[in-house]
N, CA and C of each residue as an Amber inpcrd file, in Angstrom:
protein
   237
 -15.2020000  30.9060000  -8.9150000 -14.7080000  29.0300000  -9.1260000
 -15.7480000  28.7340000  -8.7660000 -16.2180000  27.6660000  -9.8890000
 -17.3170000  26.6600000  -9.8450000 -17.5500000  25.6320000  -9.0140000
 -18.7110000  25.2340000  -8.8260000 -18.6750000  24.2330000  -7.8610000
 -17.7230000  22.8190000  -7.9270000 -17.8650000  22.6810000  -9.7480000
 -17.0050000  21.5950000 -10.0490000 -15.4840000  21.7470000  -9.5750000
 -15.1390000  22.8350000  -9.7440000 -13.3640000  23.6190000  -9.3240000
 -13.1390000  23.0580000  -7.9200000 -14.1570000  23.5660000  -7.2630000
 -14.2820000  23.1630000  -5.6610000 -14.1340000  21.6780000  -5.3210000
 -15.1090000  21.0550000  -6.0720000 -14.9880000  19.2300000  -5.4030000
 -13.9590000  19.1420000  -6.2400000 -13.1510000  19.3030000  -7.0660000
 -11.8720000  18.5660000  -7.7010000 -10.7190000  18.8770000  -6.8730000
 -10.5060000  20.2580000  -6.2630000 -10.0500000  20.6710000  -5.1590000
  -9.8110000  20.1180000  -3.9990000 -11.0400000  19.8660000  -3.7930000
 -10.9890000  18.6080000  -2.5120000 -10.6920000  17.4760000  -2.6700000
 -11.0990000  17.0370000  -3.8590000 -10.2550000  15.5090000  -4.1790000
  -9.1820000  15.6990000  -4.3350000  -8.5570000  16.6160000  -5.0260000
  -6.9310000  16.7140000  -4.9090000  -6.0760000  16.4330000  -3.4660000
  -6.4870000  17.4690000  -2.8180000  -6.3400000  17.6350000  -1.4380000
  -6.1550000  16.2370000  -0.7880000  -7.4520000  15.4410000  -0.7900000
  -7.2320000  14.3230000  -0.3040000  -6.3970000  13.2080000  -0.6720000
  -6.0830000  13.1130000  -2.2210000  -5.4330000  12.4450000  -2.8170000
  -4.3640000  12.6280000  -2.4960000  -3.6880000  14.0040000  -2.3940000
  -2.2900000  14.5390000  -1.8170000  -2.0610000  13.8230000  -0.5670000
  -2.9460000  13.7810000   0.3040000  -2.5490000  13.4270000   1.7850000
  -2.3840000  12.0990000   1.5710000  -3.3390000  11.1300000   0.8790000
  -3.2060000   9.7570000   0.7110000  -1.7870000   9.3860000  -0.0960000
  -1.5920000   9.8910000  -0.9700000  -0.2830000   9.9910000  -1.5790000
   1.1850000  10.3160000  -0.5270000   0.9410000  11.2510000   0.0960000
   2.3220000  11.4240000   1.1030000   1.8760000  10.2540000   2.4060000
   0.9150000   9.8220000   2.6320000   1.0530000   9.1250000   3.9290000
   1.3540000   7.6700000   3.4120000   0.9790000   7.3300000   1.9680000
   1.3490000   5.9530000   1.6630000   3.1330000   6.0810000   1.2060000
   3.8870000   7.2650000   0.7580000   5.3080000   7.0590000   0.7460000
   5.6240000   7.2320000   1.8830000   5.2140000   8.0010000   2.6080000
   6.1470000   7.9980000   4.2100000   5.9480000   6.5170000   5.0110000
   4.9090000   5.7230000   4.7870000   4.6680000   5.0180000   5.3750000
   5.6990000   3.3910000   5.1160000   6.1690000   3.7050000   3.7510000
   6.9330000   2.6480000   3.2070000   8.0900000   2.5800000   3.8610000
   8.5770000   1.3680000   3.9750000  10.3310000   1.0670000   4.3000000
  11.0480000   1.3830000   3.3260000  12.5100000   1.6070000   3.9880000
  13.4290000   1.7580000   2.7260000  13.9370000   0.4700000   2.3340000
  14.8270000   0.5900000   1.2340000  15.3200000  -0.6360000   0.2470000
  16.2760000  -1.3910000   1.3260000  16.9130000  -0.6830000   2.4500000
  17.9100000  -1.5640000   3.2690000  17.3190000  -1.7350000   4.5350000
  15.9950000  -1.9470000   4.5620000  15.1120000  -2.4060000   5.9000000
  14.7830000  -3.6660000   5.5580000  14.8750000  -4.2930000   6.9650000
  14.6470000  -5.5580000   6.9860000  15.4700000  -6.6540000   6.9140000
  15.0500000  -8.0620000   6.3170000  15.5910000  -8.8420000   6.1070000
  16.6850000  -8.8380000   4.8210000  15.9140000  -8.2600000   3.7470000
  16.8190000  -8.3720000   2.5680000  17.7900000  -7.1170000   2.4580000
  17.6930000  -6.4130000   3.3120000  19.0490000  -5.4480000   3.3180000
  19.9520000  -5.6920000   4.0190000  19.9150000  -6.7560000   5.0860000
  21.2920000  -7.3090000   5.4710000  21.6410000  -8.3700000   5.0300000
  20.8130000  -9.0880000   4.1230000  21.5620000 -10.3320000   3.0750000
  21.7320000  -9.9780000   2.0540000  21.6360000  -8.5790000   1.7850000
  21.9840000  -8.0650000   0.3290000  21.2130000  -8.8420000  -0.5970000
  19.8630000  -8.8450000  -0.2310000  18.9220000  -9.2420000  -1.6690000
  18.6160000 -10.7660000  -1.6150000  19.4590000 -11.4850000  -1.0840000
  19.3170000 -12.9490000  -1.3150000  18.2390000 -13.5830000  -0.8540000
  17.5540000 -13.0290000   0.2540000  16.2480000 -13.5340000   0.6510000
  15.0440000 -13.0110000  -0.0150000  15.4560000 -11.7730000  -0.7560000
  14.4560000 -10.9170000  -1.3610000  13.7250000 -12.0070000  -2.5200000
  14.5760000 -12.9990000  -3.3580000  14.0350000 -13.8510000  -4.6690000
  13.5040000 -14.7690000  -3.8780000  13.6990000 -14.9890000  -2.6370000
  13.2480000 -16.4160000  -1.9410000  11.5790000 -16.0290000  -1.1510000
  11.6840000 -14.6910000  -0.5460000  10.6570000 -14.3140000   0.1740000
   9.9920000 -13.4560000  -0.7220000   9.9950000 -13.0370000  -1.8170000
   9.6020000 -11.6480000  -2.5360000   8.4700000 -12.3600000  -3.3530000
   8.1290000 -13.8060000  -3.1200000   7.1860000 -13.9800000  -3.9070000
   5.4700000 -13.7710000  -3.3670000   5.6140000 -13.3990000  -2.0700000
   4.4270000 -13.1570000  -1.6070000   4.3430000 -11.5620000  -1.1510000
   5.0540000 -10.9040000  -1.6560000   5.3870000  -9.4300000  -1.4030000
   3.8440000  -8.7190000  -1.4800000   3.4490000  -8.9810000  -2.4670000
   2.1430000  -7.9820000  -3.0370000   1.0470000  -8.1680000  -1.4220000
   1.3360000  -9.5130000  -0.7010000   0.6810000  -9.6930000   0.5450000
   0.8690000  -8.4980000   1.5480000   1.9610000  -8.2190000   1.7130000
   2.3190000  -7.7360000   2.7890000   2.1040000  -6.1100000   2.4970000
   2.3900000  -5.4160000   4.2540000   2.1410000  -4.3970000   4.3110000
   2.8870000  -3.1880000   2.7970000   4.0680000  -3.6710000   3.0750000
   4.8680000  -2.8750000   1.8110000   4.3080000  -3.2410000   0.4620000
   3.7490000  -4.1900000   0.3980000   3.2690000  -4.4230000  -1.1610000
   2.0180000  -3.9950000  -1.2060000   1.2150000  -3.6470000  -0.1520000
  -0.0910000  -2.9560000  -0.2900000   0.3700000  -1.2700000  -0.3720000
   0.8170000  -1.0730000   0.3250000   1.7770000   0.4680000   0.3400000
   1.8780000   0.8990000  -1.1130000   3.0600000   0.1980000  -2.0140000
   3.1640000   0.3870000  -3.1860000   2.0040000   0.3040000  -4.0480000
   0.9460000  -0.4840000  -3.9170000  -0.0470000  -0.1920000  -4.7380000
  -0.7350000   0.7520000  -4.5350000  -1.0290000   1.1980000  -3.4510000
  -1.7000000   2.5710000  -2.8300000  -1.2660000   3.6950000  -3.5030000
   0.6240000   3.6710000  -3.3480000   0.8810000   4.8080000  -4.3330000
   0.9210000   5.0440000  -5.6660000   1.1840000   3.7590000  -6.1820000
   0.9960000   3.8910000  -7.8560000  -0.7020000   4.2890000  -8.0370000
  -1.6850000   3.7270000  -7.4160000  -3.4610000   4.3340000  -7.6620000
  -3.1730000   5.7000000  -7.3920000  -2.4490000   6.3830000  -6.3210000
  -2.8050000   7.3930000  -5.7200000  -1.9700000   8.6930000  -6.7490000
  -0.7400000   8.1520000  -7.0790000  -0.1090000   8.8290000  -7.8760000
  -0.8150000   9.1450000  -9.0420000  -1.5220000   7.9600000  -9.9320000
  -2.2780000   8.2050000 -11.0090000  -3.1800000   8.9360000 -10.9410000
  -4.2960000   8.9560000  -9.6740000  -4.9910000   9.5610000  -9.5170000
  -4.7430000  11.2670000  -9.3770000  -3.4820000  11.4400000  -8.6550000
  -3.0580000  13.0170000  -8.6260000  -2.9270000  13.2790000  -9.9770000
  -2.3380000  12.6600000 -10.8820000  -2.0410000  13.1690000 -12.5420000
  -3.4390000  13.5520000 -12.8620000  -4.3090000  12.6140000 -13.0880000
  -5.6360000  12.9720000 -13.5490000  -6.6170000  14.1300000 -13.0100000
  -6.4720000  14.1310000 -11.7850000  -6.9040000  15.0650000 -11.3270000
  -6.3720000  16.5010000 -11.4200000  -5.1240000  16.6380000 -11.1800000
  -4.3780000  17.8350000 -11.4890000  -4.6440000  18.3220000 -12.9830000
  -4.5450000  17.1550000 -13.9570000  -4.8170000  17.8010000 -15.3520000
  -5.7570000  18.2190000 -15.7800000  -7.3510000  17.4930000 -15.2500000
  -8.5620000  17.8860000 -15.2680000  -8.5980000  19.3300000 -14.9090000
  -7.9410000  19.6530000 -13.5490000  -8.0180000  20.8450000 -13.2580000
  -7.4720000  21.8700000 -13.6500000  -6.4760000  21.4700000 -14.2070000
  -5.7260000  22.3590000 -14.8390000  -6.5000000  22.9970000 -16.3190000
  -7.1850000  21.8430000 -17.1500000  -8.0370000  22.1740000 -18.2120000
  -9.3150000  23.0050000 -18.0040000  -9.1790000  22.6900000 -16.7990000
 -11.1580000  23.8000000 -16.1450000 -10.7740000  25.2710000 -15.9960000
  -9.4660000  25.4500000 -15.5510000  -8.8120000  26.4800000 -15.3430000
  -8.2520000  27.1980000 -16.1490000
């Protein structure tokens, strides 16, 4: 196993841990005010959702998932 493969495996493990943490920290669909009112507040309060913790976690999940796919494909092509 070469140096490049070792570096990619370390990066893959870090990305996996970030992805797991981002998914587990997100709240469920029925949590909070939007779950109790059945989505009526979601349209009103949903405008600034990107600034909330859930919005940031969703963005981190998307980025980590993309990085996971790219690193996995590159690692597979090298091995």
